[in-house]
VOTOR-954019 format. One line per field, with one value per residue (C-alpha): x, y, z. Coordinates in nm, 3 decimals. Each point is the difference from the previous one (the first is absolute). Example, Ala and Ser with C-alpha at 12.3 -4.5 7.8 and 13.67 -1.06 7.14 Angstrom:
% residues 2
X	c(1.230, 0.137) $
Y	c(-0.450, 0.344) $
Z	c(0.780, -0.066) $
//
This chain:
% residues 84
X	c(-0.423, -0.154, 0.247, 0.296, -0.121, -0.053, 0.354, 0.152, -0.195, 0.088, 0.368, -0.014, -0.161, 0.261, 0.274, -0.010, 0.140, 0.272, -0.050, -0.251, -0.023, 0.037, -0.372, -0.087, 0.228, -0.149, -0.354, 0.084, 0.160, -0.297, -0.235, 0.208, 0.007, -0.375, -0.066, 0.216, -0.167, -0.347, 0.092, 0.146, -0.298, -0.237, 0.154, 0.076, -0.205, -0.106, -0.058, 0.236, -0.249, -0.108, 0.310, -0.033, -0.378, -0.122, -0.361, -0.046, 0.167, 0.234, -0.012, 0.305, 0.072, 0.112, 0.347, 0.010, -0.103, 0.253, 0.278, -0.100, 0.005, 0.346, 0.142, -0.156, 0.131, 0.351, -0.017, -0.129, 0.265, 0.263, -0.158, 0.000, 0.365, 0.098, -0.205, 0.166) $
Y	c(0.158, 0.334, 0.019, -0.053, 0.268, 0.237, -0.062, 0.056, 0.323, 0.112, -0.061, 0.163, 0.308, 0.017, -0.057, 0.372, 0.071, -0.265, -0.188, -0.173, 0.064, -0.293, 0.026, -0.015, -0.300, -0.179, 0.069, -0.142, -0.308, -0.052, 0.020, -0.254, -0.243, 0.038, -0.049, -0.314, -0.143, 0.066, -0.150, -0.318, -0.039, 0.028, -0.304, -0.204, -0.314, -0.047, -0.356, -0.152, 0.067, 0.354, 0.194, -0.126, 0.028, 0.250, 0.114, 0.031, 0.047, 0.294, 0.027, -0.017, -0.270, 0.082, -0.127, 0.225, 0.305, -0.081, -0.038, 0.329, 0.179, -0.138, 0.098, 0.346, 0.053, -0.101, 0.249, 0.279, -0.086, 0.071, 0.336, 0.086, -0.106, 0.226, 0.287, -0.023) $
Z	c(-0.142, 0.099, 0.287, -0.231, -0.239, 0.294, 0.124, -0.343, -0.045, 0.351, -0.062, -0.343, 0.154, 0.271, -0.258, -0.080, 0.345, -0.067, 0.325, 0.221, 0.369, 0.233, 0.079, -0.371, -0.054, 0.301, -0.121, -0.344, 0.154, 0.232, -0.300, -0.193, 0.292, 0.055, -0.371, -0.012, 0.311, -0.141, -0.336, 0.151, 0.233, -0.297, -0.172, 0.312, 0.045, -0.362, -0.113, -0.256, -0.283, 0.093, -0.115, -0.358, -0.032, -0.261, 0.041, -0.375, -0.337, 0.000, 0.380, 0.222, 0.254, 0.354, -0.090, -0.307, 0.202, 0.274, -0.258, -0.163, 0.336, 0.080, -0.340, 0.016, 0.351, -0.109, -0.288, 0.220, 0.256, -0.264, -0.074, 0.371, 0.033, -0.291, 0.137, 0.339) $
//
C-alpha cells in the first residue's frame, strides 16, 4: 500500500510539469510490478481456513485485507489515469 501511495504522490507531483519522462514511467511500472509480486507472494500457500480467520472481534481477516487492497488499488488507479 505504501508503494501505491508513493506512486500516486510521485505522479501528482510530476503532474505540474504535465508529463512523465520515460524513466519516471518505467520506475512507476517497476514499483507496481514489484508491489503486486510481493502482495501475491504474501498470500500464496495459505490453507483453506487461513484467509477467513479473524484474530479477534473487530479485526480483519487476510481475505478482508486483500479485498481492501484490491479495491483501494483500483480506486487509486482511476486517479492516476485521470492525472495522466
